[in-house]
C-alpha positions as CSV (number, residue, x, y, z in Angstrom):
1,M,22.2,1.4,27.6
2,G,22.9,4.8,25.7
3,L,21.3,7.4,23.3
4,T,22.5,7.9,20.0
5,P,22.5,11.7,18.7
6,V,20.4,12.6,15.7
7,P,21.4,15.6,13.9
8,D,19.0,18.5,14.2
9,D,18.1,18.4,10.4
10,E,17.1,14.7,10.6
11,I,14.4,12.5,12.0
12,A,14.6,9.2,13.6
13,A,11.8,6.6,13.9
14,V,11.6,3.2,15.4
15,V,10.0,0.9,12.7
16,T,8.3,-2.2,13.8
17,S,7.3,-4.9,11.4
18,L,4.3,-7.1,12.2
19,E,2.7,-10.4,10.6
20,I,0.0,-12.8,10.5
21,T,1.2,-16.3,9.4
22,K,-1.8,-18.3,9.8
23,R,-5.1,-17.3,7.7
24,P,-7.7,-15.9,10.2
25,L,-11.1,-17.5,10.6
26,P,-13.8,-15.7,8.8
27,R,-15.6,-13.1,10.9
28,P,-18.4,-10.5,10.1
29,M,-17.4,-7.6,8.2
30,P,-17.5,-4.4,10.4
31,E,-20.3,-1.9,9.2
32,S,-19.1,1.5,7.7
33,R,-20.7,4.0,5.6
34,L,-17.4,4.1,3.6
35,R,-16.6,1.9,0.6
36,L,-13.5,0.7,-1.1
37,M,-12.7,1.3,-4.7
38,R,-9.9,-0.2,-6.8
39,W,-7.6,2.2,-8.5
40,E,-6.4,0.2,-11.6
41,A,-4.3,2.9,-13.1
42,P,-4.3,6.1,-10.9
43,S,-2.7,9.3,-12.1
44,L,0.5,10.2,-10.2
45,S,-1.0,13.4,-9.2
46,K,-4.3,11.9,-7.9
47,Y,-2.4,9.1,-6.0
48,R,0.2,11.5,-4.6
49,A,-2.8,14.0,-3.6
50,L,-4.6,11.2,-1.7
51,F,-1.1,9.8,-0.2
52,S,-0.5,13.4,1.3
53,R,-4.1,13.8,2.4
54,V,-3.8,10.7,4.4
55,G,-0.3,10.6,5.6
56,A,1.1,14.1,5.8
57,R,0.2,14.2,9.6
58,W,2.5,11.3,9.9
59,M,5.1,12.5,7.8
60,W,4.4,10.2,5.0
61,F,6.5,11.7,2.3
62,S,8.3,8.7,0.4
63,R,6.0,8.6,-2.6
64,L,5.9,12.4,-2.7
65,V,9.6,12.7,-3.4
66,M,9.9,9.5,-5.5
67,P,10.9,10.2,-9.1
68,D,7.9,9.7,-11.3
69,D,8.9,6.8,-13.1
70,A,9.9,5.1,-9.8
71,L,6.5,5.4,-8.5
72,Q,4.7,4.9,-11.7
73,A,6.6,1.4,-11.9
74,I,5.4,0.7,-8.6
75,I,1.8,1.6,-8.8
76,G,1.5,0.3,-12.2
77,D,3.1,-3.1,-11.4
78,P,0.6,-6.0,-11.6
79,G,1.6,-7.2,-8.3
80,I,0.4,-3.9,-6.6
81,E,-3.4,-3.2,-5.8
82,V,-4.2,0.4,-5.0
83,Y,-7.6,1.2,-3.5
84,A,-9.1,4.4,-2.4
85,V,-11.6,4.7,0.5
86,V,-14.6,6.7,-0.7
87,D,-17.2,8.3,1.6
88,P,-21.0,8.4,0.6
89,A,-20.4,11.8,-1.3
90,G,-17.6,10.1,-3.4
91,I,-14.9,11.9,-1.9
92,E,-11.5,9.9,-1.4
93,V,-10.7,9.7,2.4
94,G,-8.2,6.9,2.9
95,M,-6.2,4.4,0.8
96,L,-5.0,0.9,1.1
97,E,-2.2,-0.5,-1.2
98,L,-1.5,-4.2,-1.2
99,D,2.0,-5.5,-2.6
100,Y,2.0,-9.1,-3.8
101,R,5.3,-8.9,-5.6
102,E,7.2,-11.3,-3.0
103,P,4.9,-14.2,-2.8
104,P,3.7,-16.2,-0.9
105,A,3.5,-12.9,1.2
106,C,1.5,-9.8,0.8
107,E,2.6,-6.6,2.4
108,I,0.2,-4.0,3.7
109,S,2.3,-1.4,2.3
110,F,0.2,1.7,2.9
111,F,-3.0,1.8,5.1
112,G,-4.6,5.1,6.4
113,L,-7.7,7.4,6.7
114,I,-7.7,11.0,6.7
115,P,-7.0,12.2,10.3
116,E,-10.7,13.5,10.6
117,L,-11.9,9.7,10.5
118,N,-9.3,8.6,13.4
119,G,-11.2,6.9,16.3
120,K,-14.4,6.5,14.7
121,G,-14.2,2.5,14.0
122,H,-13.4,2.9,10.2
123,G,-10.0,1.4,10.8
124,R,-11.1,-1.8,11.9
125,W,-13.4,-2.0,8.7
126,L,-10.8,-1.1,6.5
127,M,-8.3,-3.7,8.0
128,A,-11.1,-6.2,7.6
129,Q,-11.2,-5.1,3.9
130,A,-7.3,-5.2,3.5
131,Q,-7.4,-8.9,5.0
132,A,-10.1,-10.0,2.9
133,R,-8.2,-8.9,-0.2
134,A,-4.8,-10.1,1.2
135,W,-5.5,-13.6,1.9
136,R,-5.7,-14.9,-1.6
137,A,-5.2,-18.9,-1.9
138,D,-1.4,-18.5,-2.7
139,I,-0.6,-16.4,0.5
140,N,0.7,-17.7,3.8
141,R,1.8,-14.6,5.3
142,V,0.4,-11.1,5.7
143,W,2.7,-8.2,7.0
144,V,2.8,-4.5,7.7
145,H,5.0,-2.0,9.3
146,T,4.5,1.0,11.4
147,C,6.8,3.5,13.1
148,T,7.0,5.8,16.1
149,L,5.8,8.7,13.7
150,D,2.4,7.1,12.9
151,H,-0.7,7.4,14.9
152,P,0.3,6.8,18.6
153,S,-2.3,3.9,18.7
154,A,-1.1,2.3,15.5
155,L,1.0,-0.4,16.8
156,N,-1.6,-1.4,19.3
157,F,-4.4,-1.4,16.5
158,Y,-2.4,-3.7,14.4
159,R,-1.6,-6.0,17.4
160,A,-5.4,-6.0,18.3
161,Q,-6.2,-7.2,14.5
162,G,-4.0,-10.2,15.1
163,F,-0.6,-9.1,13.9
164,T,2.6,-10.2,15.9
165,A,5.7,-8.1,15.9
166,F,8.7,-9.7,14.4
167,Q,11.3,-7.1,13.7
168,R,12.3,-3.7,15.1
169,E,14.7,-1.2,13.3
170,V,15.7,2.4,13.4
171,E,15.2,4.6,10.6
172,T,16.7,8.0,9.9
173,F,16.2,10.5,7.3
174,S,16.4,14.3,6.3
175,D,13.6,16.1,7.7
176,P,11.5,16.7,4.6
177,R,10.2,20.2,6.3
178,L,13.7,21.3,6.0
179,T,14.5,20.1,2.6
180,G,11.3,21.9,1.3
181,Q,9.6,18.5,0.4
182,M,6.8,19.1,3.0
183,P,5.4,22.5,4.4
184,A,7.2,23.6,7.7
185,D,3.8,23.2,9.5
186,T,3.5,19.5,8.6
187,A,3.1,17.1,11.6
188,P,3.4,19.7,14.3
189,Q,3.8,16.7,17.0
190,I,7.2,16.1,15.6
191,P,9.6,18.8,16.8
192,L,11.4,20.8,14.1
193,L,14.7,21.3,15.5
194,S,16.6,23.3,12.8
195,R,15.8,25.7,10.3
196,R,17.8,26.6,7.2
């Protein structure tokens, strides 16, 4: 057993992929004051704004730095469904993205609520919504991945929703706070080891 050094200007995360390979039995939809709204063709700026509001705390930055044409190709693909979670005032407070591009599987590629809603039961509602949409007639596997940068309860949450871990990987990347892609005060729970 040994440790692998990570350069001060990089971040490492353990990524765990989880799956459900058997359609769950129907169960009542948890109650929530929130609703899910399909975004047929979100603008890149609107998509990135919500992506950042939901994920900045957990170092979500991949879609923020992706070239416009690459992101447009993804969210405009007919195999991708993007949803906004909306509160009673019509404010977007979460997101769900389902990827059907590799049948017969559906990946829950992005799933989250703004940090202020964490721990209030809305995650169970959103997962029930996600699974209700993911399990189409032609789908026999729904999967998701999380990492050690996500909310500390994320892995256990997915397991409690019926997902089973099937793969673990280590991902390293340049710290986006040091490259200027995210503000230096983003994700304060992740130590910033180097300043340029």
